[in-house]
Every structure is written in C-alpha cells, then in structure tokens.
N, C-alpha and C positions, 0 to 999 in steps of 0.2 A: 513094541518098545515103550510106548507111552505108559502102559500099565506098570512098568518096572521103575519108573521115575518116582521120586519122593513127592510128598504132598505139596511142596512148595512150587511145583510145576503145574500149569493149567493151560489148556487150549483156549485161545481168545478169538480165533477165527479158523477157517479151514486150513490155512497155511502156516499158522504160527502157534508155537508153544512157548510160553515164557516162564522164567524163574521169578517168582514173586519176591525173592530176597533182593532182586536187582531193580525193583520198581521204586521210583521216586514218589509219584502220586498219580491219582486217577483224575482225568478231566471229565467230570460227570456230564457237563453240558454237551460235549462233543463226542462222548463215548470213545475216548482215547486213553491210552496208558502212556505215561512219560517215564522212561527208564532213567536210571542214574547217569548213564552216559549221554543223555539228551535225545535218544531215539524215541520217536513218537510212533505208537502202534495203534491201529484202528481195531476196535472190538466189534464183532458182529452184533447186531441188534438182538438176535435170539440168544446169544451167550452173555450179554451184558449183565443180567441179573445174577447169574452164577459167579461171574468174575467179580462183581461188586461184593457179593457175600463172602467170597473167598478172600478178597482183599481185607475186608473188615475182620474176618477171623484171624488172618495172619498178623494183622497189626495189633490186635488185642492180646495175642498170645506172646508177644515180645516182652 
C-alpha cells in the first residue's frame, strides 16, 4: 500500500507514515516533526537524513 501513495507521504519510523503537506516544521535538534495540528512525531535516527532531505525538497517545490 505504501508504494501506491503519492510522493508527499514518507515513513518516519517503523510505525508511522506522514503526509508532508500536513507538516508545520522539523525540530532538528530533537529529531521530531511537528504537524499542523500540533501532533509531535518522533523520527527514527536511521530515517532522519532521508526525512530531512524530503522536507527540504517538498518546501523548495512549493
């Protein structure tokens, strides 16, 4: 199912897929994502680099 989702979705840890269009900002110091609704999601250390790159790519394409 994950493969059928658009590029705006990315896995941030083993249990969570997020839609980057709903991200408010990244907390780089603590490896967390703050969503527009205030939800805080932890990003696994091994996925952090990919998540950060994806975030930058999504923000520059707007």
